[in-house]
C-alpha positions, 0 to 999 in steps of 0.5 A, a space after each residue: 285430630 288437632 283442634 286448629 292450626 296454631 295462630 300464636 299470639 305469644 312466643 313459645 317459651 321453655 320451662 326455665 323461661 316460664 319461671 322467669 316470666 312468672 316473676 315478671 307477670 307477678 312483679 311487673 317491670 323489673 331489672 335483672 338484679 330484682 329478678 335474680 333476687 326474687 329467684 335466689 331463694 328458690 333456685 340455684 341459678 347464677 345471675 348469668 343464667 337469669 340474664 341469658 333467659 331474660 335476653 332470650 325472652 326479649 329476643 322472642 318478643 316476650 319482654 320489652 326492654 328499656 334502658 334507664 341510666 346504666 341498667 335495663 328495665 324489662 316489662 312483659 310484652 305478652 299477657 300471661 293468659 295469652 302464653 297460658 292459652 298457647 301452651 295449653 293448646 299446644 299441649 292438648 294438640 301434642 299429647 291428646 290429639 286436640 281432644 279435651 275430654 280425655 285430658 280433663 277426665 284423666 286429670 280428675 281421676 288422678 288429682 284431688 278435686 275440691 268442691 270449689 273446683 267442681 263448682 267452678 268447672 260446672 260454671 265453665 261448662 254452663 258458660 260453654 253450653 250457653 255459647 253453643 246455643 247462640 
C-alpha cells in the first residue's frame, strides 16, 4: 500500500543527474567548466556529457541559469533535502509498497550499524513518538 499520492516538490532526476546536482549542492553557484573540473578526477565524462546533464537539469527546473558575460552560471533551484525526500518516498513506494519497517529492518540486517547511528535512530524514533502523541 502506497504512503500517499506524490506531490513532487522537486523534479525526478536520474542517477547521472544526481552526481551533477551533488556538485552544485556542495559548491553552490558554478559554471560548466567548474563542474567539469570537479568531476574529472572521479568520472570519465566528456565536457559535452556534463553540459547535456546540466541543460536537462535546467530544463527540469532543478538549476537556475544566469548569463554572466560569455558564460552561464548555474545555481541549485531545489534544495538537496527536497530531492532526497522525493527520491526516498518514490523508492519506498516502488520497492516496499510504502512500508518503512521492512526497508529499515532489511537495511540494518545487511549493513554495519555504528553506535552513533543507533543513537541517532533512537532520537529519530523518540521524535516520531512525540509527534504521534500530539
